Each structure stands twice: as C-alpha cells, then as structure tokens.
C-alpha positions as CSV (number, residue, x, y, z in Angstrom):
1,M,62.4,-93.7,-37.2
2,R,59.0,-92.4,-38.1
3,R,57.4,-95.8,-37.7
4,L,59.1,-96.2,-34.3
5,R,57.8,-92.8,-33.3
6,Q,54.2,-93.6,-34.4
7,W,54.3,-97.0,-32.6
8,T,55.6,-95.4,-29.4
9,L,52.9,-92.7,-29.5
10,K,50.3,-95.4,-30.1
11,H,51.6,-97.9,-27.5
12,P,53.3,-95.8,-24.8
13,L,52.9,-98.4,-22.0
14,Q,54.4,-101.1,-24.1
15,F,57.3,-98.8,-25.0
16,V,58.0,-98.0,-21.4
17,S,57.8,-101.7,-20.4
18,A,60.1,-102.7,-23.2
19,F,62.6,-100.0,-22.2
20,M,62.6,-101.0,-18.6
21,L,63.1,-104.6,-19.4
22,V,66.2,-103.7,-21.5
23,Y,67.4,-101.3,-18.8
24,F,67.1,-103.6,-15.8
25,T,68.6,-106.5,-17.7
26,W,71.6,-104.5,-18.8
27,F,72.1,-102.9,-15.4
28,S,71.8,-106.3,-13.6
29,L,74.4,-107.8,-15.9
30,L,76.7,-104.9,-15.1
31,E,76.1,-105.3,-11.4
32,K,77.0,-109.0,-11.6
33,Y,79.9,-109.1,-14.0
34,A,81.5,-105.6,-14.4
35,Q,84.6,-105.1,-12.4
36,P,85.5,-101.4,-11.8
37,V,88.6,-100.2,-13.5
38,L,88.1,-96.6,-12.2
39,M,87.5,-95.8,-8.6
40,I,85.7,-92.4,-8.2
41,H,86.9,-90.2,-5.4
42,S,87.2,-86.5,-4.5
43,K,88.8,-84.8,-1.5
44,L,85.4,-83.1,-1.0
45,D,83.8,-86.5,-0.4
46,E,86.0,-86.8,2.8
47,K,84.5,-83.6,4.1
48,I,80.9,-84.7,3.7
49,P,79.7,-86.7,6.7
50,F,77.6,-89.8,6.5
51,C,74.0,-89.0,7.5
52,E,71.5,-91.8,7.5
53,Y,68.5,-89.5,7.7
54,F,69.0,-88.6,4.1
55,I,67.6,-92.0,3.3
56,V,64.2,-90.3,3.4
57,P,64.6,-88.1,0.3
58,Y,66.7,-90.9,-1.3
59,L,63.7,-93.3,-1.1
60,L,61.2,-90.6,-2.0
61,W,62.9,-90.5,-5.4
62,F,61.2,-93.8,-6.4
63,V,57.8,-92.5,-5.4
64,W,58.4,-89.1,-7.1
65,I,59.6,-90.6,-10.4
66,A,56.8,-93.2,-10.6
67,G,54.1,-90.8,-9.5
68,T,55.1,-88.1,-11.9
69,F,55.2,-90.6,-14.8
70,V,51.7,-91.8,-13.9
71,Y,50.4,-88.3,-13.6
72,F,51.8,-87.2,-16.9
73,Y,50.5,-90.3,-18.6
74,I,47.0,-89.5,-17.4
75,K,46.9,-85.7,-17.5
76,S,49.6,-84.6,-20.1
77,R,50.7,-87.1,-22.7
78,D,53.0,-84.5,-24.2
79,D,54.9,-84.1,-20.9
80,F,55.0,-87.9,-20.6
81,Y,56.8,-88.2,-23.9
82,H,59.2,-85.4,-22.9
83,A,60.0,-87.3,-19.7
84,C,60.5,-90.6,-21.5
85,R,62.8,-89.0,-24.1
86,Y,64.9,-87.1,-21.5
87,M,65.2,-89.8,-18.9
88,F,65.5,-92.8,-21.1
89,T,68.2,-91.2,-23.3
90,G,70.3,-90.3,-20.2
91,M,69.8,-93.7,-18.7
92,I,71.1,-95.4,-21.8
93,V,74.1,-93.1,-22.0
94,C,74.9,-93.9,-18.4
95,L,74.7,-97.7,-19.1
96,I,77.1,-97.2,-22.1
97,I,79.5,-95.3,-19.9
98,Y,79.3,-98.0,-17.2
99,T,80.0,-100.7,-19.9
100,L,82.9,-98.9,-21.5
101,I,84.5,-97.6,-18.3
102,P,83.3,-99.7,-15.4
103,N,83.6,-97.6,-12.3
104,G,82.9,-97.8,-8.6
105,L,83.6,-96.1,-5.2
106,N,84.9,-97.0,-1.8
107,L,83.2,-94.4,0.4
108,R,80.7,-96.4,2.5
109,P,81.5,-96.3,6.3
110,E,80.6,-98.9,8.9
111,I,77.1,-98.2,10.1
112,T,77.2,-97.9,13.9
113,N,73.8,-96.4,14.7
114,N,70.9,-98.7,15.1
115,N,67.7,-97.0,14.0
116,I,65.1,-97.4,11.3
117,F,67.1,-95.0,9.0
118,S,70.3,-96.9,9.4
119,R,68.6,-100.2,8.7
120,L,67.1,-98.8,5.5
121,V,70.5,-97.6,4.4
122,D,71.9,-101.0,5.1
123,M,69.1,-102.6,3.0
124,I,69.9,-100.2,0.1
125,W,73.6,-101.0,0.3
126,T,72.9,-104.7,0.3
127,V,70.9,-104.6,-3.0
128,D,72.8,-101.8,-4.7
129,T,76.5,-102.3,-4.9
130,A,79.0,-99.5,-5.0
131,T,79.6,-99.9,-8.7
132,N,78.2,-98.3,-11.9
133,V,78.1,-94.9,-10.2
134,C,79.4,-92.2,-12.5
135,P,77.3,-90.5,-13.8
136,S,74.7,-90.9,-11.1
137,I,71.4,-92.0,-12.6
138,H,69.6,-91.1,-9.4
139,V,70.8,-87.5,-9.8
140,F,70.3,-87.4,-13.6
141,N,66.7,-88.6,-13.3
142,S,66.0,-86.0,-10.6
143,I,67.3,-83.3,-12.8
144,A,65.3,-84.6,-15.8
145,I,62.0,-85.0,-14.1
146,N,62.2,-81.7,-12.3
147,T,63.0,-80.0,-15.7
148,V,59.9,-81.6,-17.3
149,I,57.8,-80.5,-14.3
150,Q,59.0,-76.9,-14.6
151,H,58.1,-76.8,-18.3
152,S,54.8,-78.6,-17.9
153,N,51.6,-76.7,-18.8
154,A,49.9,-79.0,-16.3
155,F,51.7,-77.2,-13.5
156,K,52.0,-73.8,-15.2
157,H,50.3,-71.8,-12.5
158,K,51.2,-74.1,-9.5
159,K,54.1,-72.3,-7.9
160,L,54.0,-74.6,-4.9
161,V,54.6,-77.6,-7.2
162,H,57.5,-75.8,-8.9
163,V,59.2,-74.9,-5.6
164,G,58.5,-78.3,-4.0
165,S,60.0,-80.1,-7.1
166,Y,63.1,-78.0,-6.9
167,I,63.5,-78.6,-3.2
168,L,62.9,-82.4,-3.5
169,A,65.3,-82.6,-6.5
170,L,68.0,-80.8,-4.4
171,A,67.4,-83.0,-1.4
172,I,67.7,-86.1,-3.5
173,C,70.9,-85.0,-5.1
174,M,72.3,-84.2,-1.6
175,S,71.2,-87.6,-0.3
176,T,73.4,-89.5,-2.8
177,V,76.5,-88.0,-1.3
178,F,75.5,-87.9,2.4
179,L,74.5,-91.6,2.1
180,K,77.8,-92.3,0.4
181,Q,76.0,-93.8,-2.5
182,H,77.8,-91.4,-4.8
183,S,80.8,-89.2,-5.0
184,V,80.4,-85.5,-5.8
185,V,82.2,-86.4,-9.1
186,D,79.2,-88.6,-10.0
187,V,76.8,-85.7,-9.2
188,F,78.8,-83.3,-11.3
189,W,78.8,-85.5,-14.4
190,A,75.1,-86.2,-13.9
191,C,74.5,-82.5,-14.0
192,V,76.6,-82.2,-17.1
193,L,74.7,-85.0,-18.8
194,G,71.4,-83.3,-17.8
195,L,72.5,-80.0,-19.4
196,V,73.8,-81.7,-22.6
197,L,70.6,-83.7,-23.1
198,Y,68.2,-80.9,-22.2
199,P,67.9,-79.5,-25.7
200,L,67.2,-83.0,-27.1
201,S,64.2,-83.3,-24.7
202,Y,62.5,-80.4,-26.4
203,K,64.1,-80.5,-29.8
204,S,64.5,-83.9,-31.4
205,A,63.1,-86.5,-33.8
206,F,60.2,-86.8,-31.5
207,D,59.2,-83.1,-32.0
208,D,55.8,-82.9,-33.6
209,S,54.7,-85.4,-30.9
210,R,51.4,-83.6,-30.5
211,E,50.8,-83.6,-34.2
212,S,51.8,-87.2,-34.5
213,E,49.6,-88.2,-31.6
214,Y,46.6,-86.5,-33.2
215,N,47.4,-88.3,-36.5
216,V,47.6,-91.6,-34.6
217,K,44.3,-91.0,-32.9
218,A,42.7,-89.9,-36.2
219,S,43.8,-93.0,-38.0
C-alpha cells in the first residue's frame, strides 16, 4: 500500500489516466451488457416536471469537475489528492453496485419542444442510457468536489467561490431529476454515499500525503 501511495504521489497524472481507463472500460461494459433487474422509481418523481433548461447546469458539471481538477493539480496538490481519493473511491463503489444490482429507470418523456436545450438533452439521452443510475455518480461527484473546494486552503478566503460552488452543486443535483436522468432515489443514495465516504477523504491510508510528497520530492 505504501509503495502504491508513493507511486501515486510521484506520478499523479499516470494514476488518474490509469483510473479513468479502468472506469470508462468498466462503465462501458455495464452500459452494453448489464440488464436492469431493479427499476428505480418514486412517487415524488412523478411530481417533478421535465425541464430541458436544466441541461445547462448538467453540462456545466463536466467543465466544473475537469477545471477544478486541473486547478488543484497546479495550485494545490494536497487538494488534488483529496479529490482523487474522495471521487474515485465513490465512483468504484457505484460501479460495484451497478454490477451486483443492475438498475435503471423509465422516467424519460417524449421531447416535444424543438430548441437548442431540447436537442442537447436528446443528445445526452442518446449516448447515456437510462441504466446504471443508483447511486447517481453525477450527484456524488458534485458533492465530493464541492466538499473539497469548501475545505481547500486555496479558496480559504474566497467566499464567492464557496457560495458559487454550493449553488452550482445544488443546480447540478436538481438538473439530474428535472432532466429525468435520475430518480430522487438515486440522488438520495448518492448523498448517503457522499456522507459515508467523507471521513475517508480526510482520514485514510493516504493521510500524511504532504509528508509523503515531500519525501518523494526529496528522494
């Protein structure tokens, strides 16, 4: 474990690349072959209207996650490792759940409006099937990256960043149910997963990351 930690600290980009390769391969196989045995649904889902305009915060998620990772890699390596540990652990847990309990939903309505927002939603629905939904990785990662931002010394005195991050995270979580990408059940369990894994993000085998990083640099 110590060797893996040292290698990760010394080769962070290779570690992230290796993880993403494993993640996307695993997820793609699930998308192609996994047949849902559990359909996720809540009566509350029926009361939430479809709203294509939420595609804006939904797509901002990709920019937010990638941009924050790049920023932390350049400005705060310690926060970068926290983000990796928090998000990657949760993403693997989600994949394990999808594998053991393949799940899906049947909430997507017929799109009747013809505007740029509707077309973007249709594009997302085409490439992202309504399977492997609970817990929601979109929601979990929003919770994780927002948590790291709130704890980051790089943003310690930047209240606007803190508030903006909270608002964006909330908007993204809302977008998943208003776009019928997820059920409120998926959102709930993503929040539970975020709470469970939170202590591991700041207390785990990767603690002493600063000290280890200094040792790597010194060697």
